[in-house]
C-alpha positions in Angstrom: 39.4 -157.8 -352.3 41.3 -160.8 -350.9 43.5 -158.4 -348.9 40.4 -156.7 -347.4 39.0 -160.1 -346.4 42.2 -161.1 -344.8 42.4 -157.8 -342.8 38.8 -158.2 -341.6 39.5 -161.8 -340.6 42.6 -160.7 -338.7 40.6 -158.0 -336.8 37.8 -160.5 -336.0 40.4 -163.1 -334.8 42.1 -160.6 -332.6 38.8 -159.5 -331.0 37.8 -163.1 -330.4 41.1 -163.9 -328.7 40.8 -160.8 -326.4 37.3 -161.8 -325.5 38.4 -165.4 -324.7 41.3 -164.3 -322.5 39.0 -161.8 -320.8 36.5 -164.6 -320.1 39.2 -166.9 -318.8 40.6 -164.2 -316.6 37.1 -163.4 -315.2 36.5 -167.1 -314.5 39.8 -167.3 -312.7 38.8 -164.4 -310.5 35.3 -165.7 -309.8 36.1 -166.3 -306.2 36.7 -162.6 -305.6 34.1 -160.6 -303.8 31.7 -158.3 -305.6 33.6 -155.3 -304.3 36.8 -156.7 -306.0 35.0 -157.1 -309.3 34.6 -153.4 -310.1 37.2 -150.7 -310.8 38.7 -149.6 -307.5 40.5 -146.4 -306.8 43.8 -146.5 -304.9 44.7 -143.8 -302.4 47.5 -142.8 -304.9 49.0 -143.9 -308.2 51.9 -146.3 -308.2 55.3 -144.5 -308.4 56.9 -144.8 -311.8 60.2 -143.3 -310.6 63.1 -145.5 -311.8 60.8 -147.7 -313.8 61.0 -148.4 -317.6 58.7 -146.1 -319.3 57.2 -146.0 -322.8 55.6 -142.8 -324.1 55.7 -139.2 -322.8 56.9 -139.1 -319.2 54.9 -135.9 -318.7 51.7 -137.4 -320.0 48.5 -136.7 -318.0 47.8 -140.4 -317.6 50.2 -143.0 -316.2 49.4 -146.6 -316.9 51.2 -149.3 -314.9 51.3 -153.0 -315.4 52.2 -155.2 -312.5 53.4 -158.2 -314.4 55.4 -161.5 -314.3 57.4 -162.9 -317.2 56.3 -166.4 -316.1 52.6 -165.4 -316.3 50.7 -166.7 -319.4 48.0 -164.1 -319.0 50.7 -161.4 -319.0 52.0 -162.7 -322.3 48.5 -162.8 -323.7 47.8 -159.2 -322.5 51.0 -158.0 -324.2 50.1 -159.6 -327.4 46.4 -158.6 -327.6 45.8 -155.5 -325.5 49.1 -153.7 -325.4 49.2 -153.0 -329.2 45.8 -151.3 -329.0 46.9 -149.3 -326.0 50.2 -148.3 -327.6 48.5 -147.2 -330.8 45.7 -145.2 -329.2 47.3 -143.6 -326.2 51.1 -144.2 -325.8 52.2 -143.3 -329.3 49.8 -140.3 -329.3 51.4 -138.9 -326.1 48.1 -139.1 -324.1 49.5 -141.6 -321.7 52.7 -143.2 -320.5 53.2 -146.9 -319.7 55.4 -148.5 -317.1 56.1 -152.1 -316.0 56.6 -153.3 -312.4 58.0 -156.7 -311.7 55.7 -158.9 -309.7 57.3 -162.1 -308.6 54.5 -164.6 -308.1 56.1 -167.7 -309.6 59.3 -168.4 -307.8 62.9 -168.3 -308.8 62.2 -168.2 -312.5 60.1 -165.0 -312.1 63.0 -163.5 -310.1 65.6 -164.5 -312.7 63.6 -163.0 -315.6 63.0 -159.8 -313.6 66.8 -159.6 -312.8 67.6 -159.9 -316.5 65.1 -157.2 -317.4 66.5 -154.9 -314.8 70.1 -155.4 -316.0 69.0 -154.5 -319.5 67.2 -151.5 -318.3 70.2 -150.4 -316.3 72.9 -150.9 -318.9 70.9 -150.7 -322.2 67.7 -148.7 -321.5 67.0 -148.1 -325.2 66.7 -151.8 -325.7 64.6 -152.6 -322.7 61.2 -152.9 -324.5 62.7 -155.1 -327.2 64.1 -157.4 -324.5 60.8 -157.2 -322.6 58.8 -158.4 -325.6 61.4 -161.0 -326.7 61.4 -162.6 -323.3 57.7 -162.9 -323.2 57.9 -164.3 -326.8 60.1 -167.1 -325.4 57.4 -168.2 -323.0 56.0 -171.5 -324.3 52.4 -171.4 -325.5 51.5 -174.6 -323.7 52.9 -174.0 -320.3 51.8 -174.1 -316.7 53.1 -171.7 -314.1 55.4 -174.3 -312.8 57.0 -175.5 -316.0 60.7 -174.6 -316.3 61.8 -172.4 -319.1 63.5 -169.3 -317.6 67.2 -170.2 -317.2 70.4 -168.2 -317.2 71.2 -169.5 -320.7 67.8 -168.5 -321.9 67.9 -164.9 -320.6 71.4 -164.5 -322.0 70.2 -165.9 -325.3 67.4 -163.3 -325.4 69.7 -160.5 -324.3 72.3 -161.3 -327.1 69.5 -161.4 -329.6 68.1 -158.0 -328.7 71.3 -156.0 -327.7 73.9 -155.9 -330.5 76.7 -154.7 -328.2 75.9 -156.8 -325.2 78.7 -157.5 -322.8 77.8 -161.0 -321.9 80.2 -161.4 -319.0 79.0 -158.2 -317.4 75.3 -159.2 -318.0 75.8 -162.5 -316.2 77.7 -160.9 -313.4 75.1 -158.2 -312.9 72.2 -160.6 -312.6 72.9 -161.3 -309.0 74.3 -157.9 -308.0 73.1 -155.9 -305.0 72.1 -153.1 -307.3 69.7 -155.3 -309.2 68.3 -156.8 -306.0 67.6 -153.3 -304.8 65.6 -152.7 -307.9 63.5 -155.8 -307.3 63.0 -154.8 -303.7 61.7 -151.5 -304.8 59.2 -153.3 -307.0 58.2 -155.6 -304.2 57.5 -152.6 -302.0 54.9 -151.4 -304.5 53.4 -154.8 -304.9 53.0 -155.0 -301.1 51.9 -151.4 -300.7 49.0 -151.7 -303.3 48.1 -155.3 -302.3 48.6 -156.7 -305.8 47.2 -160.2 -305.9 47.1 -161.1 -309.6 49.0 -160.6 -312.8 48.6 -158.7 -315.0 47.1 -155.9 -312.8 46.6 -152.7 -314.8 46.4 -149.4 -313.0 45.4 -146.2 -314.8 46.6 -143.3 -312.6 45.1 -144.6 -309.4 42.3 -146.7 -310.9 42.7 -150.5 -310.8 41.1 -152.2 -313.9 39.1 -155.2 -312.7 39.5 -157.2 -315.9 42.8 -156.2 -317.7 41.5 -157.7 -321.0 38.5 -155.3 -321.0 40.0 -152.7 -323.3 36.8 -150.6 -323.2 37.2 -150.4 -319.4 40.8 -149.3 -319.8 39.8 -146.7 -322.4 37.0 -145.4 -320.2 39.4 -145.0 -317.3 41.9 -143.1 -319.5 39.2 -140.8 -320.9 37.9 -140.1 -317.4 41.4 -139.1 -316.3 41.8 -136.7 -319.3 38.5 -134.8 -318.9 
């Protein structure tokens, strides 16, 4: 009985947190036009070629997050919405999920993205572990401008998530031209699709107005699988 009450409390707490972050996100976007506040189709879906991918690469639905490791809302989305999405659609093979770096918060955003690209290039099987661990390191009480992404921090996270990490190679690769090319490719997509906020969630070619509105995400996915 106690276990059931705890489970119900956890579910209620999770739903409350999702609603709160959704409300905060909506308030932050209150200055947008009415047209911007509804789901908007893009001319085409973002390309996921060369991007880290979870799920079935041949799935009918492609879900893309434009995110920033320095973004508190991105961390909250990953903690509250992503587990539901993974359980319902990624693990079941109905959709795939990709992450595109969106560098909205300066050099720290860039360094975090560089580190993630090095892991994806050299240790692709550990990418999602690193991805989550780096977001976990984001302080809970932080503004966009507070310093926490450093070379020592990304190395620490890499060593914690990759058992056979070559630390010297990791550090050398951070500033390599190959990694910069990867970030440039991401920036081309950010510019092409006019991404202005993180996280931005795109289901095939449908931009979800409020990324914390899981029902809207589900509706878009179901629409694309009819």
